[in-house]
C-alpha positions in Angstrom: -16.6 73.0 -106.1 -19.6 73.1 -108.2 -23.0 74.9 -106.5 -26.2 74.7 -108.0 -28.7 78.0 -106.9 -31.3 75.8 -106.4 -30.0 72.6 -104.7 -26.5 73.6 -102.4 -24.8 71.1 -102.8 -21.2 69.9 -102.4 -19.2 67.9 -105.0 -15.9 67.7 -102.7 -15.4 65.2 -99.6 -17.2 65.8 -96.3 -14.3 66.4 -93.7 -15.1 62.8 -90.7 -15.8 66.3 -88.5 -19.4 66.3 -91.1 -19.3 62.0 -90.7 -19.3 62.3 -86.9 -21.6 65.0 -86.7 -24.6 63.8 -89.0 -24.4 59.8 -87.4 -24.8 61.8 -84.0 -27.6 63.7 -85.5 -29.4 60.9 -86.1 -28.4 59.0 -82.7 -29.7 61.8 -80.8 -32.6 61.9 -82.6 -33.2 58.7 -81.9 -32.6 58.4 -78.1 -34.3 61.7 -77.6 -37.6 60.7 -79.6 -37.5 57.7 -77.4 -37.4 59.7 -74.3 -40.3 61.9 -75.5 -42.6 58.5 -76.2 -41.3 57.7 -72.6 -42.4 60.9 -70.4 -45.5 60.5 -72.4 -46.4 57.0 -71.8 -44.5 55.9 -68.7 -44.4 59.1 -67.1 -43.4 57.2 -63.6 -39.8 57.0 -64.8 -39.4 60.2 -64.9 -41.4 61.3 -62.4 -38.7 60.3 -59.6 -36.6 63.5 -59.2 -39.0 66.1 -61.8 -38.2 69.1 -62.2 -41.1 70.2 -64.0 -45.0 69.6 -64.2 -46.3 69.3 -67.3 -44.9 66.0 -69.2 -46.7 66.1 -71.9 -45.1 68.9 -73.4 -42.1 67.9 -72.8 -41.9 64.6 -74.3 -43.7 66.9 -77.0 -41.4 68.9 -76.8 -38.8 65.9 -77.4 -40.8 64.1 -80.4 -40.1 66.7 -82.4 -36.8 67.9 -81.1 -35.8 63.8 -82.7 -37.7 63.9 -85.2 -36.5 66.9 -86.6 -32.3 66.5 -85.7 -32.9 62.8 -87.6 -33.9 65.0 -90.7 -30.5 67.1 -90.3 -29.0 64.3 -90.2 -30.4 63.0 -92.7 -29.8 66.3 -94.9 -25.7 66.8 -93.7 -25.8 63.0 -95.5 -27.0 64.2 -98.8 -25.1 66.9 -98.7 -27.3 69.3 -98.7 -26.5 73.2 -97.0 -30.6 72.9 -94.9 -29.7 70.2 -92.8 -26.0 72.1 -92.2 -28.1 75.7 -91.0 -30.9 73.1 -89.3 -28.1 71.2 -88.3 -26.6 74.0 -85.9 -29.5 75.5 -84.8 -30.9 71.8 -83.6 -27.8 71.4 -81.8 -28.2 74.5 -79.9 -31.4 74.7 -78.9 -31.5 71.0 -77.8 -28.2 71.6 -75.6 -30.3 74.0 -74.3 -33.1 71.6 -73.8 -30.6 69.1 -72.2 -29.7 72.0 -70.1 -32.9 72.5 -68.6 -32.9 69.3 -67.9 -30.2 68.6 -65.6 -32.3 68.3 -62.0 -34.4 65.1 -63.4 -32.4 63.0 -65.2 -28.9 64.8 -64.4 -26.3 62.5 -66.3 -28.6 62.4 -69.2 -28.4 66.0 -69.3 -24.8 66.3 -69.3 -23.9 63.8 -72.2 -27.0 65.3 -74.1 -25.5 68.6 -73.4 -21.8 67.1 -74.1 -23.1 64.8 -77.5 -24.2 68.3 -79.4 -21.7 70.6 -78.8 -19.6 67.6 -80.3 -22.3 68.0 -83.1 -22.0 72.1 -82.6 -18.6 71.9 -83.2 -19.1 69.2 -86.4 -20.7 71.1 -88.5 -18.8 74.7 -88.0 -15.4 74.4 -87.3 -15.2 71.2 -88.9 -16.9 71.6 -91.2 -15.2 75.0 -92.2 -13.4 73.7 -95.6 -16.8 72.1 -96.6 -18.0 74.6 -98.2 -14.9 77.3 -99.2 
C-alpha cells in the first residue's frame, strides 16, 4: 500500500462494504436533497403531521446535508481519506436528524436511520482492512 502525505489515497482494492457505503451515501444525499426541496417549496406535503414549525430551516439543513453526503460519497469512490472521515461524521449526524423527524415522517425516518447506520458500519468496521 502506498500513500502520499498530500493526497492520502489507497492502492489496494476497496472492500464491498466501502463500495456499498459510497453508493448509499450518494443515494441518501440525493434523497436528502429532494426532502430539502420539498420542505422549502411544497410545505403542504409535510405539514399534515408536523412536529416542528420552521420548515425553511429544516429544508436548508437537508439540502446542505444532501450536498455534503454526495460529495463524501464521490470522495470515497475517488479513494480519499477525507471522504471516509466526512462520511462517518455525516452518517452519524444525519442519523440524529432523521431521528428528530420520527413523528413527522415515521417511515422515512426509520429508513433514514437504518440506511445511515449501514453507511456508518460500512465506513468503520467494513473498511477496517482498507487502511491497514
